[in-house]
N, C-alpha and C positions, 0 to 999 in steps of 0.2 A: 454475443459467441461469447465476449471475454466474460462476463455476466454466469454464465452456463459451465463454464472452466473453473471461475473461481468457485463457484457453489461446488462443482466436485470435489477440487483441491479441499474445499472446508469441510466434506462429510469424510474424506481420508482424514482429514488433522482431531476430529472428534471420535475416531476410534477408540474405541475400549485400550491400553497398556497387555491385556492377557490375549485379547484376543488376535490383536497386533503380533503379538508374539509365536503365538499359535499358528500364527499364518505365518512367518520369516522363518520358523524352527527350522524347516526340511531344508528350505534354502541353504540357513547359515551352517547347517549342520553338512551336508554336503561340500559347500566351500572350506572348511577348517578342513576336513577328513581331504582334499585336494592340497591343498597348501602344505599339510605333512607328508603328505610323499612328494610332493613337488621339490620338498625344502631339501628333501635328502640327496647330499653328494652325490653322482654318478657312479658305479665300478670301475673297475679299473677291466676287471673282465669277471664274465658269470656265465654259469651253464646251468640249462633246465634239462635235468635228466631225459629223456626220452625212454618209453619201455620199463620203465620200473611200475609204471601205475598212477591214475592221476584220480583224483577226489574231488569230490561235490560241495560245494561251500555249504551246504547242513550238514554234512557227515562227523563222525564223530572224528576221525582221521583229520579232519581242518579243525576243531574244536580240542584236539591236542597239541595241533600243529601253535596253534593260536596261546594256548594255556602255559607251552612249553616256552615259544619267544617273548612273551610278556612276562616271564621269572626273570630273564635272561638277564637286564639289567637290573633288578633288587637284588642279587644275589649276593649276598656282602660277603661270601666265601672265595668270592671270584676276585683273585690279585694275583694269581701269578702267570696271568697272561695266557693258559690253557685251561679248555673247559668241556667235558663231556656230560653231555645230560640226556632227559627221557624223559617219555612221559606218554601213558596207556601200556596197554597191553596189546597181545596176540598180534593181528595183521592190523588194526588200531596203533598200532606203537610207530611212536615218533623219535629217531635219536638226531643228537644233533650233537655238533662237532666245533669249539668257538677258538681262536687261535692269534693273539695279538702279539704284535712286537713289544721285545722284551722292554725298549726302554720307552714304555708308554706304563703311565700314571692310570690304578684300575678304574676310576673316573673317566678319565681318553678310552679304555679300552671298553668299558662300557659304553658308553656314547656311539662306539663305531659297528659294535654289535648292532648294537639296535637299528643305528642304522640299518645296518645288513638286511636285520629281517623283516626290517619294512621294505627294502627294496627289493628282497629274492621275494617274498609271499605276492608282491606287486608286479613283479617282471612274469615271476615263473605261476603265472594264477593257481594253476592247477595241478601243477607236478606232485608226485609224494617225494622227489629229490631233487634238490639244486643248491650249487653254492658258489659262491661270489665271493670277490678279494677286493680290499680299499690298499691303499699303500698303509695302512695301520693293523689291517685283520682281515681274518674269515672269516668264515660261518658256511655250514654247511648243514644241512637237513635231511634225512633220508626214511624211508619205511624198513630198512634193512640193517643190519649190524654190521657199523661204520667204524666202531668202536677196539683196538687191538688189532686192526687191518689195514696191512702196508697197499698203498694203491698210488699206481705213478700215474696214472687218469681219471676227472679229466684233472688237466696241468695247467698251468700259467705261470709265465716267468718274466721276470725284467731281469734286464741287465745293466750292472752299473759299467759305465765307459770309464771314469776316471783308475787311475792305478791307486794302488796302496803304496801309502805315505809310512809306513812302517812294514816293512818286509818278514821280518824277526817277530813281530811284536802279533802281527798276522798269524802266519805260521803257529807260534805258541800259541794264539789261542784257537785256531784251527786244529792242534793238536789235543786239546781239550773235549771235542767232541764226539760224538759215539760212530763207530768206525763205518756206520750206512750213512751218515749225515753228511761223515769224511767225505768217503766215497762219490756221493751226489756232489758236492760242492767242488771238488776235484774234476767232476765229469762236467761243470761250469765252465771252471775256469779253462780247461783244455778245448773247448768249445770256442770258448771266445777268442782263446788265443788262435784259434785254427782260421776264425772269421775275420779275424785282425790281417794275416799272412795272405790272403786272397786278395 
């Protein structure tokens, strides 16, 4: 029995390298794809938007989405923390918005948005609209126009339970915000104070 096993092992050992690589290639590819997706950190929160449509694996919309998301990290003009971009035409058009924290470097921002694109396409594998939040960035894509449109939903927020160390400086920075942003921040602050009083 031992001699038979050794002869079988010997036959595997003499398999020529090109045939062995062809045999192992599908397994290695699947493993590397799985490692790439699993290596991405989890979102703080995400939505796969129902009701706006689905796409199929080989559709034009999916191809446009892949083109759009794969070009994002290599965009050299992306250095202000906010970006909107689109790919495709008419009903197959994909629109996307990326937003990073202002204190991130362009490379850290690109990395966060790249992680977001991998996670969203995995978690929302056939929805035409999705949005996800990390601590450092947010990414949304959709088949409808999302540029220059104020939307309150879907929404996700996290509250900082720490106190402001310098109230005057905080108020000065708050004063430089746009009126709409200032109103939203003040609503959050009031809500937080009401929660603490309860």
